[in-house]
N, C-alpha and C positions, 0 to 999 in steps of 0.2 A: 652498167648500176644497176640494182633487182628491187624495186620496191617489193616491201613483206608486208607493210599495212599500210591501209589509208585511215586518215581519220575523219568525218568532216562537223563542221560545229555552227548554225542557222546559217548554212549555204543553200540558199533558194529552199527548194522544196525539204531539204531534209535540216530540221534541226537538230538530231544525234544520226551520226552515223558510222560505222566503224566497218572497214572491209582486212579481212588478213588473205594474202595473194600468197600463192603456192609457189615453189621453184617450177619455171618450165614457166610455159603458154596460159595465160589466165582470157576469157574468151565472157566479157560480158551481154547478155544478150533480154532481148525483154522487151514489149510492146513499145507502141510509141507515146511519147510523154510518162516514160516509164521511169525517169532518170540517168539512161546511159549516158548522155553529153553533157550531164551535170557532173557525172565523174572525172568524165576526160577531160571536159573544161581544170575541174577542182586540180587536177596532174597538172596540166599546163599551167596553170597560176603558180604552183607553187614551185615550179622548176624555174623559170622563168620570170613573175611579173614581181616588181618592186612591190614591199610592205604600202610604201607610202603614197602609191598610186591613186589616182580621183578620178571623179567625173561620172559621168551618166551610166558607161558601161556596169564600172565597179557598184554603182548604185544598182545596177538590175541582180548583183549575188545575193543582194540581201535577202531574209527569207520575205514568202511572201505575204504572211500573215503579220509580219513584223509591223508594231505600234511605235516604237520605240524609235526614233532616231539613232540612237547609239548603239544599236545591234547589228553587228559587223560581222561576215564571213572570219572564221581560223579553221585553216587547215593544214594537218599533222602527217609524217611522213616518215615510214619507218624504212631502212633502205641497207642494202648492203654490196660491197664494190671488192671485186678482185685485183689483188695489186701481185703483182709477178715480186717485188720489193716484199711486201708487210702480209701477203698472206690475204685474208679475208677481212674488211674492213667494214664496222656498223656503225652506222649513225643515224639520228634524228631530228629530221626539220621541220618546224610548227610554224607557220605565220600569220598574223593577226593583224585584217586587212584594215584599219580604221583611218586610213589619209592620212596627215599628218603624224599622227598619235600612232602611226602602223607597227608592230614590234617585231621582232623574229627572233628565231635562236636557235640553231645550226649547233649538233653534241656529236663529235667525230675525233675520234683517235682520244678521249681522254679531255677535249680541250672545249669548251662551250663559245660560238661568234655569235653577238646580238647585235652588230654592224650589219646594215641593211646592204650595204654597197661590197661588204669583202663576205658576207655570206651568197649574195648572189656570183661572186669570182668566183666565189669557193666550189659553188653547185657549179659552176660550166665546166670549171677544168674535169669537175668529177663526170658529167655526164657528155660532156662535146657538146652539147646544146647549147648555140652562147646567147641568143637572142628568142626572145615570143615567136618572131617572124619566121626563124628557121626550124624551131618544133610545130607549125602548123604545117611546113610547105614538106616534110621528113614525114615527121611523130606521128601527126593526124592528118588524115586524107579522110573525106566524106562519103560516104555512097553515093550519093550525088553527084560529088566532082567527079567522080571516077568514069560516068559517062561522060561531062564534060571536056575531060583530056583526053578519053579516045573520039570522041567526034571534033575537037578543035585544036587544031596547030598550035596556035595561037595560043591558048588557057596554057597548053604544056611546055613551051617553050615561058612564060611569066612565070609558070609555077620553080620550072628551072632555078631560072633569074631571081627569084624569089629565095630560094635555097643556097643559091652561089651569093647572095649578099647576105646573107643573112649568117653566113658561116666563115664570113672575113674574119671575124673578131676571133675567130678559134684557128685559123687558118699559120699564123705566125708558132703560134704553142703547138700545131703539130710540128710544123718545122724541128721545133726545137727537139720533142721527144723525136722526128725522124733523125736528127743528128745526131742524136743523145745513142740511139738504138747501134745506128751503123760504127760509132768508135766505141762502143760495146762492144760488136760484132768483128773488128777488123784491128782493135789493138792489141800490138807484139810485144809491150812490154813484160818484163819478169815478175812487177811487182805484182802491177794492176795488170794481168791478161786478156784479151778478149774469150768470146766462146770460140772462134775458129782456131784461135790459139790455146785454149786449154781442150778441144778437141782433138787437134793433132797431138798435145802431151799425153791427151787421156790412150789414142791409137800406136800412140810408140810404145806408150807403157803396157797395153795390151800384147803388141806382138812381141816385147820381153817379156810377158807373162808365159805366153804360145811356147818359147822355146823352153822358158825355165820348167813349161809342164811339160811338154816331152820328153826332156833328159830326168825328170822325176816318175814320166811313164816308166822308161827305163830302170829307173833304180828297183822303181814295183814290182818291174817282172821277175828283177834278181831277188828281191825281197821275197816273192812270194813263195820261192823255193824255201825259204830259210825259217818262215813263216808255217808252210806245210810241216817240217821236219818237227820247228818250236809245239806245232799243235798234237802232233804225236807223242811228243814226250809230257807236254801237259797232260795227254789223258793218261797216261801211266802214273805221273806223278798226282793226280787226283784221285786215281783208284787210293794208290799208297797211304795217301793223306788222308781218302775214307777210312779205311781199316783203321788209322791210326783214333782217328775222330768215335771210333767206336769203342777201341778199348778202352780210349780217354772219358768216354762217358758209362763205360761201367767201372774206372776206377774211380771217378766221382759218385755215382751213385751207392760202392761201395762205401767210401768216405761217407755218405752223407747216409745211408741207414748204421752207421756204428754209430754217430755224431747221435740219430737218433736213439739209439738204442742206451745208448751213455745215460741222454738228458730224462727218456723213460726212465731207468735204474734210478737214475736219484731221485726223479718224482718218485716213485714208488716206496723208494726210503722215508721220502718224507712225509707222504700219505702215510705210513705204516706207524712212524712216529707221532705225527699228527692221531693217529687213534687208541693209540696207547692212553696220550698224553689229553684226548678226549675223556676216556672210561676215568680218568684220574680224576679229573676234573667233576664228572657226574659225580662220583663218589664222596668229593670235598665237596658236591652242592645239597647231600644229601646230609650229609655229617658234620654240620655246624656243633662247636659247643652251646654256643647261643642258642635260643628260640627268637630271639630279637635280634633285627638287623645290626650291623656295627654300630650306627649315625644313631640309632634309637639306646644301644648300648653303652656308648660312650656318653649320651644325655643323660641318663639313669646315673651312671657311676658319677658323675661331676658332680648330679644332684647329691649324692647321697655322701661328697666330700664336702661339698658346704654344706649340710647340714650337720654332719660328722665334726666340721670346725668350728660351726655356730653354737653346738651342743659344747661342745669344749670352752669354750670362753664364756658360755653361760654360767656355764658349772664354776669355773675358775673365779668369775665375779660375786658370785652368791658364797661363795666358800669366805672369799675378802671383805665383803661387807661390813662394816662400821653396827654394831647393834644402835638400836635407838636409846637415847636414854632422858627419861623423863623427869631429872629433879627441880626442886621447887627453885627458880632463881632467886637471889638475893633481893633484899629490899631498895625499891631505888632509892639513888642518892640525890637527887635532887629536890627531895621534901626539905631538909636542914637548911640550905641555901634560899631558898623560897621563903621560908621564915624567916632567919636573918634579915632577906632584903625586907620583909616587910617591918619588921621593927624599925630597920634603921631609917625607912618613910614615914613611920608613924611618926621617930624621936625629931625628925629632921625638921617635918612639919610643926610639930609642936614648939618645937624651941621658939623657930621662925615667927610663926601666929602667935606664941605671948610675948614674945619680945616688942612685936607691934604693936599689939594690942596693950600693952603695960605705957609701951611710948606716944599711943595716937591718945590714950586716956589722962595721959601724964601723970599717973601713978610713979612711973619710973624708968627714968627717958637711960634706956644702955646702949645708946645708939645703933649704927647699922651691922656691927661686927656680928652679931648673936644670930639679926636674920639672915646673913652669909652663912655664915658657920649652918645653921638650922636647914636650908637649902644644898649647902653639901652633902651634909650628911644625906639630906634625900635624895641624892644626884646617887651617890654612891650605893643605896638603896635599891635605886632605877635600875645600877649596874648589876649588882649583886642578883636582883631578877630578873635581869634580860640572861646572868650566865645561867641560873638554875631553868630559864624555860628553855636554854639550847642545849642542857643538858636531858630536859626531860623529852625534848622533842628526840635527841639519839638514841636514847632505853628504849623508844618507844620501835624506832627503826630497829635497832635491833632485836627486838623481838619478833616483829612481825619477819624480818628474815632466819630467826631461828623458827618460828613455824611452818614457814614455808620451806627450810631444808628438812625438818621434821618428815610433813606432806609430803614433799619429793622422794625422800628414801622410804618411803612405807609407799608411794604407789610404784617407782621404779621395781623395787622386787618383787612386786606384786606380777609387774607384768614382765621382768624378767624369768621369772616362774612359769608363767603361761607359756612365753615364747620358748622356753625349755622343753615344757610336756608338747608343744607345739612341734616341736624339731623330731622327737625322739617318736611321736606317731608316726611324723612323715617318713623317716628313716625304716621302721618298723615297718610300713606298708609298702615300701618300695625295696625292700628287702625278702618281702614276700612276696611279691609280685615277680622277683628274680627268682625266688624259691632258695633262699641262700642265707646263712645265721646273722654273718656279719660282713662290714666293710671289704676286709684284707680276702673276704673271697673273693665279692662281685670284681675288685682287683685283679686276682688271679683270672678269673672269665673274663675280663674285658681284654689283659695279653694274653692266652689262647685264640677268641674271638681273634685279636688282630693280625697274630701269625697266621691262622686257617683265612682269613681274609688276603694277606701276601702271598701268600702260597697259590690261592686260585688264580690271583691277579698275575703272577710270574707265569704260572700255565695256561692262563689267554694268551701274554704277551706271545710266550714261547708257540704256544698252536696258531695265530696270525701271525708270523713269522714263520710259519711251517706249509700254512696252505690260504694266508690272507684271508677275506673275510667271508670264506665259501664255511654256508651252513653247517652244522655237526650231523646233520641228518645224510648227507650224501657221503660223509665219511662211512656210514654200515654197511658198503658193499666192498670196502676197497681193502 
């Protein structure tokens, strides 16, 4: 196993420390009390010590200036393991030493182990270091211990005994690995052959390949002569092929030149026609029948048409207008009715009042009949008076309507005459602007201008079809 990175947190003198370790041998050197032993001790604890360990020695690993009792060291390792079956395996080990609350996290091959016992077992299998004593007796030898080992044979025996006793936990695992390796080396089965069997089969295959190679070499000697003959024929064939390729390239070039000539001739014809069309367009552009553009001319002619139609309508209306009559109306018919109504009311009132007065004074008692008859005559007079009032009202309304009609006819005729005069004046002004005598001449001018513009449009479309949107100036030198 190779350690690639070491990280310490709150471990003795180091609050935060991260050391990347390159492949190969790493030497940490420095003066006394620089922290070398602290780094070695951190690796030892991470590989062998349980995270739930307590005691005075664990308290000694706390930061020197830590005030809080809960501050405990945390050690993190990143490592690589070479495995013959799986290749290079990478993992991360992180231990937080907090006594009974200590925690561990081991990430390897995509799996995470947080159980302290399982994590220590896995690390022992990966490193081959089963215990802290074994690590100290093998992997960790201090420089002051080297003089003791060389000077005192008993110390050397004790150190060897510690190594042997510390490695007892890994002996059975080593035996299993050894048995497995011997089995994989010596097995002769066809389905799962051992390495020796695989090597023997490879040797047999190699001998067969050598025999086959010798036969192939003999065949190669025979084929070499055939190859030389084939090369000579190939040279002659390549020379003939090069000559034929030259002729083919010339033929293709001639065909391409003929096609370019045909395209150039066609393009020349199109440009020649385009020049003719362009000249004709230039002549048409300078010879419009009207000095006004076609849209303006159409507006003027439409205006003349509207004015002509209005003049015709007004002339016909004025010619068919009924002359206004000023005859004296007959006397109203409501006056006789009003006189009759007045007479009936007076008669009825006199009869009724006279009969009532005679009866009241006792001179002559005629009863209630004359009073009733008088009142009836007066009522008839009232009805006739109402009829006379109604007839009088109707005569007034008729007279008002007659006066309104006479006024309307007089005013409408004047307005139509004024509108007719204005329409004739507008027509004369429009025709004067065109320099024409009448509407028929304007219609003929509009038809001629339309035909002229249509011909210009046809020639413009023909020119676009011949040379596209190329400006006419570029056709001058064609």
